[in-house]
C-alpha positions as CSV (number, residue, x, y, z in Angstrom):
1,M,-14.7,13.3,-3.2
2,P,-12.4,12.1,-0.4
3,G,-10.6,9.8,-2.8
4,T,-9.6,12.7,-5.1
5,I,-8.2,14.6,-2.1
6,V,-6.3,11.6,-0.8
7,A,-4.9,10.9,-4.3
8,S,-3.7,14.4,-4.7
9,V,-1.6,14.4,-1.5
10,S,-0.6,10.7,-1.5
11,G,2.6,11.4,-3.5
12,D,3.9,13.9,-1.0
13,F,2.9,11.6,1.9
14,K,4.7,8.7,0.4
15,K,7.9,10.8,-0.1
16,D,7.7,12.1,3.4
17,H,7.5,8.6,4.8
18,N,10.5,6.9,3.2
19,N,8.7,6.0,0.0
20,I,6.3,3.5,1.6
21,P,4.3,1.5,-0.9
22,W,1.0,3.2,-1.7
23,L,-2.0,2.3,-3.8
24,N,-4.8,4.6,-4.9
25,F,-7.8,3.0,-6.4
26,A,-11.5,3.8,-6.6
27,Y,-13.9,1.1,-5.6
28,D,-17.3,1.6,-7.2
29,G,-18.8,-1.9,-6.5
30,Q,-18.4,-3.1,-10.0
31,Q,-16.7,-6.4,-10.8
32,D,-13.3,-5.7,-12.2
33,G,-10.5,-8.3,-12.6
34,S,-7.8,-5.7,-12.7
35,I,-8.3,-4.8,-9.0
36,E,-7.0,-8.2,-8.0
37,T,-3.9,-7.8,-10.2
38,H,-3.3,-4.3,-8.7
39,L,-3.6,-5.7,-5.2
40,Q,-1.2,-8.5,-6.0
41,A,1.4,-6.1,-7.4
42,F,0.9,-3.8,-4.4
43,M,1.5,-6.7,-1.9
44,H,4.6,-7.6,-3.8
45,Q,5.8,-4.0,-3.4
46,V,5.0,-4.1,0.3
47,H,7.0,-7.3,0.7
48,E,10.0,-5.9,-1.2
49,Y,9.8,-2.7,0.9
50,F,9.8,-4.6,4.1
51,V,12.7,-6.9,3.0
52,G,14.7,-4.0,1.6
53,N,14.3,-1.9,4.8
54,N,15.0,-4.8,7.2
55,F,11.6,-4.8,8.8
56,H,10.6,-8.0,10.7
57,I,7.2,-9.1,11.9
58,V,7.7,-10.2,15.5
59,N,4.1,-11.0,16.5
60,K,1.9,-12.5,13.8
61,D,-1.2,-12.2,15.9
62,T,-1.0,-8.4,16.2
63,A,1.2,-7.9,13.1
64,T,3.6,-5.8,15.1
65,V,6.5,-4.7,12.9
66,Y,9.9,-3.5,13.9
């Protein structure tokens, strides 16, 4: 499965790219309340990463980040 391959290399990819936030999860179409919790935690990590690395969104329409 592609998800298994991506999950196996995602740790190295993350390390090679300044420890960017990364979330691996499998979506099987089932209702699962924990997915929303995982996504909320991931978005918090993304926000903290951007703040900690002094990234700024300069164009909200295109989400251009510098």
